N, C-alpha and C positions, 0 to 999 in steps of 0.2 A: 589589315582589318583586325580590330581588337577581339578578344575573346568574348567580351560582353556583347558586341554587335553580332557575333556568330550565334550566341545563345538566343538573342532576341529574334534572329531570323528563323531559327528552328522553332522557337515558341510561336511565331507568327504562322508557320506552316501548320502547327497543331490546332491553332484557333480557327484557321480557315477551313480545315478539313475535319468535320465533326466526327467522322468514323475513326480517324486517328486519335482524336481527343478522347473519345469514348474508350478506345483500346488502351490508351495510356492511363486513364482513370481506373480501368479494371485491373491493370497490372499493378498499380500502386495499392489498390485495395487488397489484392491477393497477397502482396508482400506484407502489408500491415496485418492481415489475418494470420499469416504464417508466424509473424513475430509474436502475436498474441497466443496462438494455439500451441506452438512447439514446446514452450516451457511447461505446459500442462502434462506432457508425457513424462517429465522428470519430477512432478509434484510429489508423488508418493515417497520417493527416496528423500526428497527435501524435507517433507513433514517429519519423517522418522529422525532425520539428523537434528532438526530443531527441537523435537520432543526430547531426544536424548540429552541435548545440551541444557535444556531448561529444567528437566525433572530433578528435583532435589537441590538445585542451585539457584533458582529464582524464587523470590518471595511469594509470587503468585502461584507457583507450582511446587509446593512442598513434596515430600516423598510419597504422599498419598496418590494412589493410582487413578482415582476418579478425576482429579483435576488435570492430570497429564493426558488422560484419555480425551478430554475436551478438545485438545489440539488436533486430534486425529479425526474428529467428527466433521460432517458437512455443516454449513452455516445454520441451516434450519434445525438439525438435530442438536447442535450445540446450544442454541437459544432455548429449545424445549427442555433439555436436560438441566441447564443452569436455572431456569425458572422453577422447575419441579423440585430441584434440590436446594433452592434458595441459596444459590452459589453467590457468595459475596467475596470478591477478590481482595477487598480492603480490610477484611477481618484480621486483627492482629498487627496491622501496620500502624506504626506510631503516627500521631497527628502531626501534620506539617504546620509550621508557624504561618500565621497570616502574612500575606504580602504587605510590604510597606508602601504607603501611598504618599502623595505629595503633601497631604495634610499632616501626616506623621513627621515628615522632615521639617515642615514649617513650624509645627508645634514645638519640636525639639530645639529649633533655632531660636524661637521666641523665648524659651525658658532661660537661655543663656544671657 
């Protein structure tokens, strides 16, 4: 008997017995919940590492303390603070060139 046939037989048992299927679903949800929740216990240390790496080295977070503090805030507080301070992350950033379109390439080809 192949492995696939064995797995289908076990799957058939779960589908026939609703209590076992419910138990399996609960186990899968519990494991998924743990995968989502456990990293939150390490979040504070992770935020501090990211803030230390970005502060003064990234264009959006110059050496000013107020911008780096935005990383450490919760999402709601960050939005309120940024709107009150008129926080514009793109101030001082050079303008990017416009993307080239198909029309640009065709116009260039027709000129030749």
